[in-house]
N, C-alpha and C positions, 0 to 999 in steps of 0.2 A: 504494500500500500504506500502510495506517495505521501510524503510528509510536508506539512507547512511548518517552517522552522522560525519564521519571524513575522512581525507585523509591519506593514507599510502604512504610515499615518495618512489620513485623507489628503492633507495638504501636500504630500509628496508623491501622490499617484500621478503619473504622467505616462511615461513610456512603460509598456508592459502589457501583456495580453491577459485581459480578464476573461477567464474561461468558464466561470460559474459565479453564483452568488449564494450566500447563506444568510438566513434570517434567524437571529438569536435574541433571546430575552436577556435582561440584565445579568442574571446568574450565569448563563451560558457564555456571556461575553467576558467573563473573568475566570479563565481556565489556563492550565499549563499543558495538560496532555489528555486528549480525548479523541476518539474516532468521531468524524463528522461526515455528513453527506450534504452536498449543495442542492439547491432547488433543481438544477439541471441533472442531478444524479451523480456528480463527481464525488467519489468516496476518497477521503484523505485522513491522515492522522495529524491533528494539531499536536506539535511536539516542540514547545517553547522551552528555553533554558530555565525560566521561572514563571510563575503566574503573572499575568499582565491583564489590564483592562483593555479590551478591544472595543473601540468606539464605533458608533454608527458612521459609515462612510470609509472606514479603514479597509485595507485589503490584507489578506493572508498570503504570504509569499511561499509558493511551493518550491520544492528542491530544484525543479527545472526552470524556475524563474517566472512561471505563469502565476496569475493572481486570482484569488477568490475574493470577491467584493463582499463586505459585511454590511448587513442592514439590521438596524435595531427593530426588534419585533414590537408590535403593539401589545401593551400589557394592561391588566386591570389595576387601576390606581385610584387613590383618593386625591382629589384636588381640594386643598384646605385653604380657606380664606378667612379673613377677620375684618372687623369694622374699621380698623386703623392700623397704621404701620407698627405702633407699639403693641397692639393686641396680637398681631401676626408674629412679632418677635417673641412674645411670651409663649405662643403656641409652638414655635420652633424650638424654644428652650425645652419645653415639656417633651417634645418628640426626641430631641437630641439626648435628653436625660435618660431616655429609654433605649438609646443606642440603635435607633431605627434609621436605616438608610433613607435619605431624603434628598429630593431635588428642589433647590430653592430658586424661585423666580422672583421677579420684582414685586408682585402682588399676591403670590400664592406659594404654597409648598406642596410637593407631590410625594406621596408615600405609597407603598404597596397596599392594596385594598385589605382592610382589617376592620371588622365590625366593632371590636373592643376599642381600638384607637379612634374610630369615627365617633363613638359615644363619648369618649374622653374629650375630644375636640369640641363637640357640641355642648358638653357640660361646662366647658371653659368659655363658651360664648362664640365659638367659631362655627364655620360651616364645613362640611366634609361631603363632597359630592363625588360619586363614582364616575370615572372617565376611562377611556381606552386610548393609550398613546405610548410611544417609546418612553422608557424610564432611564434617566441619566442622573443618578444621585451623585452628590458631592463625594469626592475621593476620600475626604477625612484628613486629619492631621498627620496620619502615618502612611498615607498613600505612597506607594513606591518603595517604602522602606520597612513595611510591616512584616515582621518575621515571627515565627512561633517556635518556642523552645522544644526541641526534641521531636517534633512532628506528632505529638500525641493528640492534636485536635482540640486542646483546651489550654487555658492558662489561668493563673490565680493572681489576683492583686487586691490591694486595699485602696478604697476611694478616700481614706482618711475620715470616714464618717462613723467610725466606731465598730465596723464589722467587715469581715472579709467575705468574698464569694468567688466562685468559679465562673468562668465564661466558657460556653461551648461555642466554638467558632467554626462555622462550616466553610470558611474561605470564600464565601459569596457575598460578604458584606453584611450578613445577618448575624447578630450576636444575641444569645439567649441567656437570661439570668433567672435566678430563683428569688428575686426580691425587687422591690420598687425603690427608687432613689428619692422618696418623699422628702419634703423640706423639714419635717418636724423631727 
């Protein structure tokens, strides 16, 4: 099976033969090694040196130099809005405090559809409407340099709030905890 060994960023695509395209959701655009099949049927192995976020419009470079164009899939999201910029900032704080991947726009924030978070947002005075669109969440403070100790799939740390907890990290930008970071 032919391998795709590097990513060509959208702004660098020029010369090169695009032989297929692949439609990937946010989770599938953050991989290192996985078998893939393009819309036109081309089977290949994504085999990057390390996990990397593949953006909408990028291309995967096959070993023979041909390109597979990447399209971000439409996903089920919540579009969160508030009555003022300050109210939106507060909602973003609550979302970030839960380590939820979020795409921040000028007047809204987008997160993966989740009925519990939708109710939280509404309870805090915001709106949470379901939409379908590509998801492009923020990379986070550790994007590009995020590593995990020993490859065990989780890590342990202290937020300095009087208790410790473990995070299960599935390497797709979703982090799960056994507690809430409440203010009290």
